[in-house]
C-alpha positions as CSV (number, residue, x, y, z in Angstrom):
1,X,-8.5,63.4,-20.3
2,X,-8.9,66.0,-17.9
3,X,-10.7,66.2,-14.6
4,X,-13.1,69.2,-15.1
5,X,-15.4,70.6,-12.3
6,X,-17.8,73.8,-12.5
7,X,-19.5,75.2,-10.1
8,X,-22.7,76.5,-11.3
9,X,-26.1,78.1,-10.5
10,X,-29.1,77.0,-11.9
11,X,-30.4,80.0,-13.7
12,X,-27.0,81.7,-14.3
13,X,-26.6,82.4,-17.7
14,X,-22.7,82.3,-18.0
15,X,-22.8,78.7,-16.1
16,X,-24.8,77.7,-19.2
17,X,-22.9,79.1,-21.9
18,X,-19.7,77.5,-20.1
19,X,-21.3,74.3,-19.9
20,X,-22.7,74.5,-23.7
21,X,-19.0,74.9,-24.5
22,X,-17.6,71.8,-22.6
23,X,-20.8,69.9,-23.9
24,X,-20.2,70.8,-27.3
25,X,-16.8,70.0,-26.7
26,X,-17.8,66.7,-25.6
27,X,-15.8,67.2,-22.4
28,X,-17.4,64.9,-19.3
29,X,-17.7,67.4,-16.0
30,X,-18.8,67.1,-12.4
31,X,-20.7,69.9,-11.7
32,X,-21.6,71.4,-8.1
33,X,-24.8,73.5,-8.1
34,X,-24.7,75.6,-5.2
35,X,-27.9,77.3,-5.7
36,X,-28.9,77.8,-1.8
37,X,-26.4,75.4,-0.7
38,X,-23.9,78.1,1.3
39,X,-21.2,75.5,2.5
40,X,-20.9,74.9,-0.8
41,X,-20.6,78.0,-1.8
42,X,-18.1,78.2,1.1
43,X,-16.0,75.2,-0.6
44,X,-16.1,77.1,-4.3
45,X,-14.5,80.2,-3.0
46,X,-11.8,78.6,-0.8
47,X,-11.0,76.8,-4.0
48,X,-11.2,79.1,-6.0
49,X,-8.4,81.4,-4.0
50,X,-11.5,84.2,-2.7
51,X,-13.7,84.2,-5.9
52,X,-17.3,84.3,-5.3
53,X,-18.7,84.6,-8.8
54,X,-19.9,81.6,-10.7
55,X,-19.2,79.5,-13.0
56,X,-15.8,78.8,-11.3
57,X,-14.0,76.3,-13.4
58,X,-11.4,73.8,-12.8
59,X,-9.4,71.7,-14.7
60,X,-7.3,68.9,-12.8
61,X,-7.8,70.6,-9.3
62,X,-6.3,74.0,-11.0
63,X,-8.8,77.2,-11.0
64,X,-9.0,78.7,-13.7
65,X,-11.8,81.1,-13.5
66,X,-15.5,81.7,-15.2
67,X,-17.3,81.5,-18.0
68,X,-15.2,84.4,-20.0
69,X,-11.6,82.6,-18.8
70,X,-12.6,79.6,-20.5
71,X,-13.6,81.1,-23.7
72,X,-10.5,83.0,-23.8
73,X,-8.5,79.9,-23.4
74,X,-10.5,78.2,-26.4
75,X,-9.9,81.7,-28.6
76,X,-6.5,81.4,-28.0
77,X,-6.6,77.9,-28.6
78,X,-5.2,76.6,-25.3
79,X,-8.4,74.3,-24.2
80,X,-7.8,71.4,-25.8
81,X,-4.3,71.2,-24.8
82,X,-5.6,72.0,-20.9
83,X,-8.2,69.2,-21.3
84,X,-6.0,66.4,-23.1
85,X,-3.7,66.5,-20.1
86,X,-4.4,63.6,-17.7
87,X,-4.3,64.4,-13.5
């Protein structure tokens, strides 16, 4: 199974929606809640190549973007193959 990481804010509806899709698919993920964490936000922005919006989702250390990109991968039937890849 792939390593999945997600940077979130607690009450962000897009973060909640992205986490719900991962949960529905039975995918374990590591969550980094960056509410009030400026160092965490800086780390996320560096990893996400300058993107500052949440969520930021990484599969096997590769940034895929946010909630919309996650759902687009699912719509295009590409998410499962990404999640099945090993590190």
